[in-house]
KEFIVO-351109 format. One record per residue (C-alpha): residue number from 0; z, y, x; residue in one letter. Coordinates in steps of 0.2 Angstrom, whole numbers, plus 5000, padded with zeros to 4 digits. Layout:
// residues N
{NUM,{Z,Y,X},'A'} ...
***
This chain:
// residues 724
{0,{4875,5111,4842},'X'} {1,{4892,5110,4850},'X'} {2,{4898,5126,4859},'X'} {3,{4903,5121,4877},'X'} {4,{4916,5132,4886},'X'} {5,{4924,5133,4903},'X'} {6,{4938,5143,4911},'X'} {7,{4941,5148,4930},'X'} {8,{4957,5153,4937},'X'} {9,{4957,5158,4956},'X'} {10,{4969,5165,4969},'X'} {11,{4959,5177,4980},'X'} {12,{4975,5184,4988},'X'} {13,{4984,5191,4974},'X'} {14,{4990,5175,4965},'X'} {15,{4981,5165,4952},'X'} {16,{4972,5175,4939},'X'} {17,{4959,5171,4925},'X'} {18,{4942,5177,4931},'X'} {19,{4925,5180,4922},'X'} {20,{4914,5166,4930},'X'} {21,{4896,5168,4926},'X'} {22,{4892,5152,4934},'X'} {23,{4899,5138,4944},'X'} {24,{4894,5121,4951},'X'} {25,{4904,5106,4957},'X'} {26,{4897,5091,4965},'X'} {27,{4905,5074,4969},'X'} {28,{4894,5061,4978},'X'} {29,{4899,5045,4987},'X'} {30,{4891,5043,5004},'X'} {31,{4888,5026,5012},'X'} {32,{4884,5032,5029},'X'} {33,{4870,5022,5037},'X'} {34,{4867,5010,5023},'X'} {35,{4850,5011,5014},'X'} {36,{4849,5022,4999},'X'} {37,{4848,5008,4987},'X'} {38,{4864,5001,4994},'X'} {39,{4874,5016,5000},'X'} {40,{4880,5022,4982},'X'} {41,{4892,5007,4982},'X'} {42,{4903,5012,4996},'X'} {43,{4909,5027,5007},'X'} {44,{4919,5042,5003},'X'} {45,{4918,5059,4994},'X'} {46,{4926,5076,4993},'X'} {47,{4920,5088,4980},'X'} {48,{4911,5103,4985},'X'} {49,{4903,5118,4976},'X'} {50,{4902,5136,4972},'X'} {51,{4909,5148,4959},'X'} {52,{4902,5165,4955},'X'} {53,{4916,5177,4949},'X'} {54,{4916,5195,4944},'X'} {55,{4930,5206,4950},'X'} {56,{4932,5222,4940},'X'} {57,{4942,5231,4954},'X'} {58,{4928,5227,4967},'X'} {59,{4941,5220,4980},'X'} {60,{4934,5217,4998},'X'} {61,{4943,5212,5014},'X'} {62,{4945,5230,5018},'X'} {63,{4953,5237,5001},'X'} {64,{4971,5240,4999},'X'} {65,{4972,5224,4989},'X'} {66,{4963,5213,5001},'X'} {67,{4952,5198,4996},'X'} {68,{4956,5182,5005},'X'} {69,{4950,5164,5006},'X'} {70,{4962,5149,5007},'X'} {71,{4968,5150,4989},'X'} {72,{4966,5138,4975},'X'} {73,{4953,5138,4961},'X'} {74,{4955,5128,4945},'X'} {75,{4940,5124,4933},'X'} {76,{4942,5117,4916},'X'} {77,{4929,5114,4903},'X'} {78,{4926,5107,4886},'X'} {79,{4909,5101,4878},'X'} {80,{4914,5108,4861},'X'} {81,{4926,5120,4853},'X'} {82,{4936,5106,4845},'X'} {83,{4937,5096,4862},'X'} {84,{4953,5097,4873},'X'} {85,{4949,5106,4890},'X'} {86,{4947,5093,4904},'X'} {87,{4950,5097,4922},'X'} {88,{4933,5098,4932},'X'} {89,{4942,5102,4948},'X'} {90,{4957,5109,4957},'X'} {91,{4949,5115,4973},'X'} {92,{4952,5126,4988},'X'} {93,{4942,5142,4992},'X'} {94,{4934,5140,5009},'X'} {95,{4925,5156,5009},'X'} {96,{4922,5172,4999},'X'} {97,{4906,5183,5000},'X'} {98,{4896,5196,4992},'X'} {99,{4877,5199,4992},'X'} {100,{4879,5217,4991},'X'} {101,{4891,5231,4994},'X'} {102,{4887,5238,4977},'X'} {103,{4890,5222,4968},'X'} {104,{4907,5217,4960},'X'} {105,{4901,5198,4960},'X'} {106,{4909,5187,4973},'X'} {107,{4903,5169,4977},'X'} {108,{4917,5157,4982},'X'} {109,{4913,5141,4992},'X'} {110,{4925,5128,4986},'X'} {111,{4930,5110,4991},'X'} {112,{4943,5097,4986},'X'} {113,{4961,5101,4992},'X'} {114,{4966,5088,5005},'X'} {115,{4981,5092,5016},'X'} {116,{4978,5090,5035},'X'} {117,{4989,5077,5043},'X'} {118,{4990,5067,5058},'X'} {119,{4992,5048,5057},'X'} {120,{5000,5037,5071},'X'} {121,{4999,5019,5066},'X'} {122,{5011,5007,5073},'X'} {123,{5002,4993,5081},'X'} {124,{5007,4980,5068},'X'} {125,{5006,4962,5072},'X'} {126,{5005,4948,5059},'X'} {127,{5018,4937,5068},'X'} {128,{5031,4950,5064},'X'} {129,{5030,4944,5046},'X'} {130,{5031,4925,5049},'X'} {131,{5030,4918,5067},'X'} {132,{5023,4902,5060},'X'} {133,{5008,4912,5052},'X'} {134,{5001,4919,5069},'X'} {135,{4983,4922,5066},'X'} {136,{4984,4921,5047},'X'} {137,{4986,4939,5044},'X'} {138,{4997,4943,5029},'X'} {139,{4991,4962,5031},'X'} {140,{4977,4969,5021},'X'} {141,{4967,4984,5027},'X'} {142,{4972,4994,5012},'X'} {143,{4989,4996,5021},'X'} {144,{4980,5008,5033},'X'} {145,{4973,5018,5018},'X'} {146,{4990,5019,5010},'X'} {147,{4998,5025,5026},'X'} {148,{4984,5038,5028},'X'} {149,{4986,5043,5010},'X'} {150,{5005,5045,5012},'X'} {151,{5002,5056,5027},'X'} {152,{4991,5067,5016},'X'} {153,{5004,5068,5002},'X'} {154,{4997,5055,4990},'X'} {155,{5007,5040,4985},'X'} {156,{5002,5024,4977},'X'} {157,{5020,5019,4974},'X'} {158,{5035,5032,4975},'X'} {159,{5044,5036,4991},'X'} {160,{5061,5028,4994},'X'} {161,{5074,5038,4984},'X'} {162,{5090,5043,4994},'X'} {163,{5101,5029,4987},'X'} {164,{5088,5015,4990},'X'} {165,{5094,4999,4997},'X'} {166,{5077,4991,4997},'X'} {167,{5059,4998,4996},'X'} {168,{5044,4987,4997},'X'} {169,{5028,4996,4993},'X'} {170,{5018,4980,4994},'X'} {171,{5002,4990,4997},'X'} {172,{4994,4978,5009},'X'} {173,{5010,4974,5019},'X'} {174,{5025,4964,5014},'X'} {175,{5036,4974,5026},'X'} {176,{5049,4985,5018},'X'} {177,{5052,5004,5021},'X'} {178,{5070,5002,5017},'X'} {179,{5079,4985,5021},'X'} {180,{5074,4971,5032},'X'} {181,{5063,4956,5030},'X'} {182,{5064,4938,5036},'X'} {183,{5048,4928,5034},'X'} {184,{5049,4911,5026},'X'} {185,{5043,4902,5042},'X'} {186,{5028,4894,5033},'X'} {187,{5013,4889,5043},'X'} {188,{5001,4893,5028},'X'} {189,{4992,4908,5021},'X'} {190,{5005,4912,5007},'X'} {191,{5001,4931,5005},'X'} {192,{4987,4937,4995},'X'} {193,{4983,4954,4988},'X'} {194,{4976,4952,4970},'X'} {195,{4972,4967,4959},'X'} {196,{4982,4970,4943},'X'} {197,{4974,4974,4927},'X'} {198,{4973,4992,4932},'X'} {199,{4963,4988,4948},'X'} {200,{4978,4991,4959},'X'} {201,{4983,4981,4974},'X'} {202,{4998,4970,4972},'X'} {203,{5007,4957,4983},'X'} {204,{5006,4939,4978},'X'} {205,{5017,4925,4986},'X'} {206,{5011,4907,4984},'X'} {207,{5025,4895,4987},'X'} {208,{5019,4879,4995},'X'} {209,{5027,4863,4991},'X'} {210,{5043,4861,5000},'X'} {211,{5042,4879,5006},'X'} {212,{5055,4893,5006},'X'} {213,{5053,4910,4999},'X'} {214,{5053,4925,5011},'X'} {215,{5070,4935,5010},'X'} {216,{5073,4953,5010},'X'} {217,{5090,4959,5016},'X'} {218,{5097,4975,5007},'X'} {219,{5102,4990,5017},'X'} {220,{5119,4989,5009},'X'} {221,{5127,4977,4997},'X'} {222,{5128,4978,4978},'X'} {223,{5147,4974,4975},'X'} {224,{5156,4968,4960},'X'} {225,{5159,4983,4949},'X'} {226,{5144,4993,4955},'X'} {227,{5129,5000,4945},'X'} {228,{5112,4997,4952},'X'} {229,{5094,5001,4947},'X'} {230,{5078,4989,4949},'X'} {231,{5062,4999,4948},'X'} {232,{5044,4991,4950},'X'} {233,{5027,4990,4944},'X'} {234,{5024,4976,4932},'X'} {235,{5009,4967,4939},'X'} {236,{5000,4962,4923},'X'} {237,{4988,4947,4926},'X'} {238,{4987,4929,4920},'X'} {239,{5001,4919,4927},'X'} {240,{5009,4934,4935},'X'} {241,{5027,4934,4928},'X'} {242,{5037,4942,4942},'X'} {243,{5054,4934,4947},'X'} {244,{5067,4943,4958},'X'} {245,{5083,4935,4963},'X'} {246,{5098,4943,4971},'X'} {247,{5109,4932,4981},'X'} {248,{5127,4933,4987},'X'} {249,{5134,4925,5003},'X'} {250,{5139,4909,4994},'X'} {251,{5123,4904,4986},'X'} {252,{5126,4912,4969},'X'} {253,{5113,4924,4962},'X'} {254,{5108,4936,4948},'X'} {255,{5089,4933,4943},'X'} {256,{5077,4945,4934},'X'} {257,{5060,4939,4927},'X'} {258,{5047,4951,4920},'X'} {259,{5035,4945,4907},'X'} {260,{5022,4955,4897},'X'} {261,{5011,4956,4882},'X'} {262,{4995,4967,4882},'X'} {263,{5006,4983,4878},'X'} {264,{5025,4978,4882},'X'} {265,{5036,4972,4896},'X'} {266,{5050,4960,4891},'X'} {267,{5062,4955,4905},'X'} {268,{5075,4941,4905},'X'} {269,{5089,4939,4917},'X'} {270,{5103,4926,4921},'X'} {271,{5120,4928,4929},'X'} {272,{5124,4914,4941},'X'} {273,{5112,4902,4950},'X'} {274,{5122,4887,4944},'X'} {275,{5127,4895,4928},'X'} {276,{5124,4883,4913},'X'} {277,{5121,4898,4901},'X'} {278,{5103,4900,4904},'X'} {279,{5093,4916,4903},'X'} {280,{5096,4931,4892},'X'} {281,{5082,4941,4884},'X'} {282,{5082,4960,4886},'X'} {283,{5073,4970,4872},'X'} {284,{5054,4971,4874},'X'} {285,{5049,4989,4878},'X'} {286,{5032,4998,4877},'X'} {287,{5024,4999,4894},'X'} {288,{5019,5016,4902},'X'} {289,{5001,5019,4906},'X'} {290,{5005,5014,4925},'X'} {291,{5016,5000,4919},'X'} {292,{5031,5006,4929},'X'} {293,{5047,4999,4923},'X'} {294,{5066,5001,4927},'X'} {295,{5081,4990,4924},'X'} {296,{5099,4997,4925},'X'} {297,{5111,4983,4931},'X'} {298,{5130,4985,4928},'X'} {299,{5141,4972,4937},'X'} {300,{5155,4973,4925},'X'} {301,{5164,4959,4933},'X'} {302,{5162,4944,4945},'X'} {303,{5157,4933,4930},'X'} {304,{5148,4945,4920},'X'} {305,{5132,4956,4921},'X'} {306,{5124,4968,4908},'X'} {307,{5107,4976,4909},'X'} {308,{5095,4987,4900},'X'} {309,{5077,4992,4902},'X'} {310,{5065,5007,4900},'X'} {311,{5047,5011,4903},'X'} {312,{5037,5022,4891},'X'} {313,{5052,5027,4881},'X'} {314,{5071,5029,4883},'X'} {315,{5083,5015,4887},'X'} {316,{5084,4999,4877},'X'} {317,{5101,4992,4871},'X'} {318,{5111,4982,4883},'X'} {319,{5111,4963,4885},'X'} {320,{5125,4953,4894},'X'} {321,{5124,4937,4904},'X'} {322,{5140,4928,4909},'X'} {323,{5143,4913,4921},'X'} {324,{5151,4908,4937},'X'} {325,{5158,4920,4949},'X'} {326,{5145,4930,4959},'X'} {327,{5150,4940,4975},'X'} {328,{5142,4955,4982},'X'} {329,{5124,4954,4982},'X'} {330,{5116,4956,5000},'X'} {331,{5098,4948,4999},'X'} {332,{5083,4946,4988},'X'} {333,{5069,4935,4987},'X'} {334,{5053,4936,4976},'X'} {335,{5042,4924,4967},'X'} {336,{5024,4927,4963},'X'} {337,{5019,4945,4961},'X'} {338,{5026,4961,4967},'X'} {339,{5022,4980,4968},'X'} {340,{5031,4996,4971},'X'} {341,{5048,4989,4971},'X'} {342,{5064,4999,4974},'X'} {343,{5082,4994,4972},'X'} {344,{5094,5009,4972},'X'} {345,{5112,5013,4967},'X'} {346,{5109,5030,4959},'X'} {347,{5098,5034,4944},'X'} {348,{5083,5044,4951},'X'} {349,{5068,5050,4941},'X'} {350,{5059,5050,4958},'X'} {351,{5058,5031,4957},'X'} {352,{5048,5033,4941},'X'} {353,{5036,5046,4948},'X'} {354,{5018,5042,4942},'X'} {355,{5006,5038,4956},'X'} {356,{4994,5050,4964},'X'} {357,{4984,5037,4973},'X'} {358,{4976,5022,4965},'X'} {359,{4972,5009,4978},'X'} {360,{4964,4992,4977},'X'} {361,{4965,4979,4990},'X'} {362,{4952,4980,5004},'X'} {363,{4949,4961,5005},'X'} {364,{4950,4962,5024},'X'} {365,{4964,4953,5032},'X'} {366,{4971,4961,5048},'X'} {367,{4980,4952,5062},'X'} {368,{4984,4967,5073},'X'} {369,{4980,4985,5076},'X'} {370,{4976,4989,5094},'X'} {371,{4972,5006,5102},'X'} {372,{4970,5015,5086},'X'} {373,{4982,5029,5092},'X'} {374,{4985,5046,5084},'X'} {375,{4971,5052,5073},'X'} {376,{4967,5063,5058},'X'} {377,{4973,5054,5043},'X'} {378,{4958,5057,5031},'X'} {379,{4946,5052,5045},'X'} {380,{4955,5035,5047},'X'} {381,{4955,5032,5028},'X'} {382,{4936,5036,5028},'X'} {383,{4933,5024,5042},'X'} {384,{4942,5010,5033},'X'} {385,{4933,5013,5016},'X'} {386,{4916,5013,5025},'X'} {387,{4919,4998,5036},'X'} {388,{4925,4987,5021},'X'} {389,{4911,4993,5010},'X'} {390,{4923,5001,4997},'X'} {391,{4924,5018,4991},'X'} {392,{4937,5032,4993},'X'} {393,{4937,5048,4984},'X'} {394,{4948,5062,4976},'X'} {395,{4945,5061,4958},'X'} {396,{4943,5075,4945},'X'} {397,{4961,5073,4940},'X'} {398,{4968,5075,4958},'X'} {399,{4971,5057,4961},'X'} {400,{4965,5048,4977},'X'} {401,{4956,5033,4972},'X'} {402,{4950,5018,4983},'X'} {403,{4940,5004,4976},'X'} {404,{4935,4988,4985},'X'} {405,{4917,4982,4987},'X'} {406,{4919,4970,4972},'X'} {407,{4924,4984,4961},'X'} {408,{4910,4995,4967},'X'} {409,{4898,4982,4961},'X'} {410,{4906,4982,4944},'X'} {411,{4918,4968,4948},'X'} {412,{4936,4965,4943},'X'} {413,{4948,4980,4939},'X'} {414,{4934,4992,4933},'X'} {415,{4937,4990,4915},'X'} {416,{4925,4989,4901},'X'} {417,{4908,4997,4903},'X'} {418,{4905,5012,4891},'X'} {419,{4886,5015,4886},'X'} {420,{4874,5028,4891},'X'} {421,{4859,5028,4878},'X'} {422,{4844,5036,4885},'X'} {423,{4837,5041,4869},'X'} {424,{4852,5051,4864},'X'} {425,{4861,5056,4880},'X'} {426,{4848,5057,4894},'X'} {427,{4836,5071,4895},'X'} {428,{4825,5061,4907},'X'} {429,{4826,5046,4919},'X'} {430,{4818,5049,4935},'X'} {431,{4817,5034,4947},'X'} {432,{4810,5028,4963},'X'} {433,{4808,5012,4972},'X'} {434,{4803,5010,4990},'X'} {435,{4800,4997,5003},'X'} {436,{4808,5008,5016},'X'} {437,{4825,5001,5011},'X'} {438,{4820,4983,5012},'X'} {439,{4827,4974,5028},'X'} {440,{4820,4958,5035},'X'} {441,{4835,4956,5046},'X'} {442,{4853,4961,5043},'X'} {443,{4866,4961,5057},'X'} {444,{4885,4964,5054},'X'} {445,{4897,4967,5068},'X'} {446,{4916,4964,5066},'X'} {447,{4930,4963,5079},'X'} {448,{4943,4950,5078},'X'} {449,{4960,4954,5086},'X'} {450,{4963,4944,5102},'X'} {451,{4980,4936,5098},'X'} {452,{4987,4926,5113},'X'} {453,{5001,4914,5108},'X'} {454,{5012,4903,5119},'X'} {455,{5029,4895,5117},'X'} {456,{5036,4896,5135},'X'} {457,{5038,4915,5136},'X'} {458,{5024,4917,5150},'X'} {459,{5014,4932,5144},'X'} {460,{5018,4947,5155},'X'} {461,{5018,4963,5144},'X'} {462,{5025,4976,5155},'X'} {463,{5031,4978,5173},'X'} {464,{5041,4993,5180},'X'} {465,{5030,5004,5190},'X'} {466,{5044,5014,5198},'X'} {467,{5060,5009,5207},'X'} {468,{5076,5013,5196},'X'} {469,{5093,5017,5203},'X'} {470,{5107,5009,5193},'X'} {471,{5124,5016,5198},'X'} {472,{5139,5004,5201},'X'} {473,{5146,4998,5184},'X'} {474,{5134,5008,5174},'X'} {475,{5121,5004,5161},'X'} {476,{5104,5012,5160},'X'} {477,{5092,5011,5145},'X'} {478,{5073,5012,5146},'X'} {479,{5061,5014,5132},'X'} {480,{5044,5008,5137},'X'} {481,{5027,5009,5129},'X'} {482,{5018,4993,5129},'X'} {483,{4999,4992,5131},'X'} {484,{4997,4980,5117},'X'} {485,{5008,4975,5102},'X'} {486,{5019,4960,5106},'X'} {487,{5032,4949,5097},'X'} {488,{5045,4937,5102},'X'} {489,{5052,4945,5118},'X'} {490,{5058,4933,5132},'X'} {491,{5076,4932,5137},'X'} {492,{5080,4938,5155},'X'} {493,{5083,4928,5171},'X'} {494,{5085,4933,5189},'X'} {495,{5069,4929,5200},'X'} {496,{5080,4917,5209},'X'} {497,{5085,4906,5193},'X'} {498,{5071,4893,5193},'X'} {499,{5080,4877,5191},'X'} {500,{5077,4876,5172},'X'} {501,{5061,4887,5170},'X'} {502,{5048,4891,5183},'X'} {503,{5046,4909,5190},'X'} {504,{5031,4912,5178},'X'} {505,{5041,4910,5163},'X'} {506,{5055,4921,5155},'X'} {507,{5057,4940,5158},'X'} {508,{5062,4942,5176},'X'} {509,{5072,4954,5186},'X'} {510,{5076,4956,5205},'X'} {511,{5088,4969,5213},'X'} {512,{5092,4976,5230},'X'} {513,{5106,4986,5237},'X'} {514,{5093,4996,5246},'X'} {515,{5078,5006,5239},'X'} {516,{5066,4997,5250},'X'} {517,{5071,4980,5244},'X'} {518,{5077,4974,5261},'X'} {519,{5094,4968,5255},'X'} {520,{5093,4956,5240},'X'} {521,{5107,4957,5227},'X'} {522,{5115,4941,5219},'X'} {523,{5108,4932,5204},'X'} {524,{5122,4939,5193},'X'} {525,{5121,4957,5199},'X'} {526,{5112,4964,5184},'X'} {527,{5113,4960,5165},'X'} {528,{5097,4964,5157},'X'} {529,{5091,4963,5139},'X'} {530,{5077,4970,5128},'X'} {531,{5073,4972,5110},'X'} {532,{5057,4978,5101},'X'} {533,{5058,4996,5094},'X'} {534,{5041,4992,5086},'X'} {535,{5027,4980,5091},'X'} {536,{5021,4992,5105},'X'} {537,{5038,4999,5111},'X'} {538,{5053,4990,5119},'X'} {539,{5071,4996,5123},'X'} {540,{5077,4988,5139},'X'} {541,{5096,4989,5144},'X'} {542,{5101,4986,5162},'X'} {543,{5119,4984,5167},'X'} {544,{5125,4985,5185},'X'} {545,{5140,4972,5187},'X'} {546,{5143,4976,5205},'X'} {547,{5153,4990,5214},'X'} {548,{5138,4998,5223},'X'} {549,{5121,5006,5217},'X'} {550,{5107,4994,5214},'X'} {551,{5088,4996,5214},'X'} {552,{5076,4987,5203},'X'} {553,{5058,4989,5198},'X'} {554,{5043,4994,5208},'X'} {555,{5030,4985,5217},'X'} {556,{5041,4975,5229},'X'} {557,{5045,4957,5223},'X'} {558,{5063,4959,5228},'X'} {559,{5065,4973,5215},'X'} {560,{5053,4966,5202},'X'} {561,{5057,4970,5183},'X'} {562,{5045,4960,5172},'X'} {563,{5045,4959,5153},'X'} {564,{5037,4944,5145},'X'} {565,{5034,4938,5127},'X'} {566,{5026,4924,5117},'X'} {567,{5014,4934,5107},'X'} {568,{5002,4948,5113},'X'} {569,{4988,4956,5103},'X'} {570,{4973,4965,5111},'X'} {571,{4956,4971,5105},'X'} {572,{4945,4956,5105},'X'} {573,{4926,4956,5109},'X'} {574,{4915,4962,5095},'X'} {575,{4906,4948,5086},'X'} {576,{4889,4950,5078},'X'} {577,{4882,4939,5065},'X'} {578,{4865,4940,5057},'X'} {579,{4853,4933,5044},'X'} {580,{4834,4935,5041},'X'} {581,{4820,4935,5054},'X'} {582,{4823,4933,5073},'X'} {583,{4827,4949,5082},'X'} {584,{4810,4949,5091},'X'} {585,{4801,4947,5075},'X'} {586,{4810,4959,5063},'X'} {587,{4801,4975,5058},'X'} {588,{4815,4983,5048},'X'} {589,{4832,4977,5054},'X'} {590,{4848,4984,5047},'X'} {591,{4863,4985,5058},'X'} {592,{4880,4988,5051},'X'} {593,{4897,4989,5061},'X'} {594,{4913,4985,5052},'X'} {595,{4924,4986,5068},'X'} {596,{4939,4987,5069},'X'} {597,{4943,4987,5051},'X'} {598,{4935,4970,5048},'X'} {599,{4943,4956,5059},'X'} {600,{4940,4941,5048},'X'} {601,{4925,4930,5049},'X'} {602,{4925,4926,5031},'X'} {603,{4926,4944,5026},'X'} {604,{4911,4948,5038},'X'} {605,{4901,4933,5031},'X'} {606,{4904,4940,5013},'X'} {607,{4898,4957,5018},'X'} {608,{4883,4950,5027},'X'} {609,{4878,4940,5012},'X'} {610,{4879,4954,5000},'X'} {611,{4869,4966,5011},'X'} {612,{4856,4953,5014},'X'} {613,{4855,4951,4995},'X'} {614,{4854,4969,4991},'X'} {615,{4841,4973,5004},'X'} {616,{4830,4958,5002},'X'} {617,{4818,4967,4989},'X'} {618,{4815,4985,4983},'X'} {619,{4828,4991,4971},'X'} {620,{4826,5006,4960},'X'} {621,{4837,5021,4963},'X'} {622,{4840,5033,4949},'X'} {623,{4842,5051,4957},'X'} {624,{4845,5067,4948},'X'} {625,{4847,5060,4930},'X'} {626,{4851,5075,4919},'X'} {627,{4862,5070,4904},'X'} {628,{4870,5078,4889},'X'} {629,{4886,5084,4896},'X'} {630,{4900,5071,4894},'X'} {631,{4916,5075,4903},'X'} {632,{4923,5057,4901},'X'} {633,{4910,5052,4914},'X'} {634,{4918,5051,4931},'X'} {635,{4913,5046,4948},'X'} {636,{4915,5028,4951},'X'} {637,{4913,5023,4932},'X'} {638,{4903,5008,4928},'X'} {639,{4892,5011,4913},'X'} {640,{4878,5002,4903},'X'} {641,{4862,5012,4903},'X'} {642,{4850,5008,4890},'X'} {643,{4832,5014,4889},'X'} {644,{4822,5002,4878},'X'} {645,{4809,5015,4873},'X'} {646,{4801,5020,4890},'X'} {647,{4807,5011,4905},'X'} {648,{4814,4995,4896},'X'} {649,{4829,4997,4907},'X'} {650,{4846,4989,4901},'X'} {651,{4858,4987,4915},'X'} {652,{4875,4991,4921},'X'} {653,{4875,5006,4932},'X'} {654,{4888,5014,4944},'X'} {655,{4891,5033,4944},'X'} {656,{4890,5037,4962},'X'} {657,{4885,5055,4960},'X'} {658,{4891,5068,4947},'X'} {659,{4887,5086,4947},'X'} {660,{4894,5098,4934},'X'} {661,{4889,5116,4932},'X'} {662,{4892,5130,4920},'X'} {663,{4882,5146,4916},'X'} {664,{4879,5157,4901},'X'} {665,{4868,5144,4893},'X'} {666,{4882,5131,4893},'X'} {667,{4887,5116,4903},'X'} {668,{4875,5105,4913},'X'} {669,{4878,5087,4920},'X'} {670,{4867,5078,4933},'X'} {671,{4871,5060,4938},'X'} {672,{4866,5048,4953},'X'} {673,{4866,5030,4947},'X'} {674,{4865,5013,4956},'X'} {675,{4859,4999,4946},'X'} {676,{4871,4984,4947},'X'} {677,{4867,4966,4948},'X'} {678,{4872,4952,4935},'X'} {679,{4890,4946,4939},'X'} {680,{4898,4930,4935},'X'} {681,{4911,4941,4926},'X'} {682,{4898,4947,4914},'X'} {683,{4892,4930,4909},'X'} {684,{4911,4926,4906},'X'} {685,{4912,4940,4894},'X'} {686,{4896,4933,4886},'X'} {687,{4905,4917,4883},'X'} {688,{4921,4926,4877},'X'} {689,{4910,4935,4864},'X'} {690,{4904,4918,4856},'X'} {691,{4890,4912,4868},'X'} {692,{4890,4895,4875},'X'} {693,{4883,4887,4891},'X'} {694,{4871,4877,4880},'X'} {695,{4864,4893,4870},'X'} {696,{4863,4902,4887},'X'} {697,{4853,4888,4894},'X'} {698,{4842,4885,4879},'X'} {699,{4837,4904,4878},'X'} {700,{4833,4905,4896},'X'} {701,{4823,4888,4896},'X'} {702,{4814,4894,4880},'X'} {703,{4809,4911,4889},'X'} {704,{4802,4901,4904},'X'} {705,{4793,4889,4893},'X'} {706,{4785,4903,4884},'X'} {707,{4777,4909,4901},'X'} {708,{4791,4921,4907},'X'} {709,{4793,4923,4925},'X'} {710,{4810,4920,4933},'X'} {711,{4812,4939,4935},'X'} {712,{4808,4941,4917},'X'} {713,{4821,4928,4912},'X'} {714,{4834,4937,4923},'X'} {715,{4829,4953,4914},'X'} {716,{4832,4945,4897},'X'} {717,{4849,4938,4903},'X'} {718,{4854,4955,4908},'X'} {719,{4850,4962,4891},'X'} {720,{4858,4948,4883},'X'} {721,{4875,4949,4891},'X'} {722,{4875,4968,4890},'X'} {723,{4872,4967,4871},'X'} 
***
């Protein structure tokens, strides 16, 4: 029999120290909120909790000279056998310390995952800021909100901008850069999608319509001739996902980099000059890192020559050189197809290659606007998004924050191959339950579209000055005003008396008076007013007095009005409820799920409704408290294949939604909570790839039915067939 072992290192106020720990137990469990038990395992959020019993030889208490204190960290590692490498069970925070007796040297530690407390103030983003022509088409995905919350808590799906960054595009649910600026392509089509790479992470894909133009990023500073620059990004590995990035000078000449891949390597090519006849030059292929982050060093040796080298898992490759027509200083960049975690920077920086501490999938929930979210606890916001999108968010055993979308949590794309759990050899017992309590005869889903109003004549009023402002002679006053809703396309300013070209209800308007009460109206040229957006919900208004006396503007009087207007305003829309099943009056066991405000899209809501209706239409088994032979490679969120041909005849994919590990003098123990997953199209695809054909599949199912099998029995056979 293998001899398991575990070690506990804890800080009880005197710094980290290895302690004798007679017993410990750590539990991780996904919670799906109000969803039925047979469904809830596939969504929700989780932080590990548990307890650790330690023995202190010096018997420290809160009153001894060397006091015992909570708030420190405890690290637990374990191995199933003496030859196995220790694996992290958890790096946790000590919430409390207690003793059952004054005479005892044993202390019980209550522990939980370490999650920094942070506030999150979300900008009220508006989709039209990306492309005015895409109003209502929402290039943002809800994972952007989880990414912002994760960053506030210190977790990063892509590295933060390095100090020398000229461009930083995380592409984690939003195309907007953190460094540099963005100009949309002006396309009235949905050209942004958020597919998963082969590691299950979100990436940004740009689909170029026929006759369309690519969106352009403007660098924060130029890359001149003679300069050295670095291009660092995640290689998005998926079919047809070679990534092309083109840097442009002001004359229309460019330097282009394209990143191809094999199953284990990245092989870039590049070309100097848009009109150069020399063609592309191959850089050496390099072995990819486990996170597929790659970096290219670019040396602009002259206006007509560029050389480059690449690295990923190892050191720098040899140089490759491309020559061509003269290319000036590079000022902009555009993308083709897929992008993730891009940085362009002038100095070599290891920080740009930092491994991710958050692995985030797309939420598959497009957002048009965020209205009224305000300042909230970051982790709370992230939990809300995970629950409303029926995804799962948790802090894994290795300290990495993970979010998987609802497709992944059903065993869909990005979850990798399923390892096997064989009941006869690895499961001590297989308790199960199935109940009609979780069956719903009516399912209702509520979502909340953003109410995006759009005009082209600058007639939407977004702010009016509540106070009278005094502007001294010849002076300029600047106001920063908070808007009640996110807006875009601010209107130019006209005097209230300028109505020859545009009616009074269009354009932003000002009126001024030489008296505070507005009784003496100033001329139509007395003020020069302009406004710019600081962000979608804040504007900066500049007011210049061109006269030789103090003027008054703003307030309730029409002769001193100060009115800001725009073409686009987003507000919280009315909640929409869709349903399926029996009529409300006839339903005996309805299920109601609110997805607001993180689901705004009808297609997304319909998809969630269809899945919930399918999962609650009949009783499904729930596998609780399954004791297994300890296997530290089993992690929360894993998809496995569970086989029990001898007793329950179960052969199915299962999702690990609960994982409790414990240790005591008798060894390690492990208990799982499992959700049985349905057959997916992807699984049948894998059956075909392994040599099966549509005809053999049809023949086998028909033969089973002809022999007297029920449809359910045929389904069961199909599951066993594709899983074998």
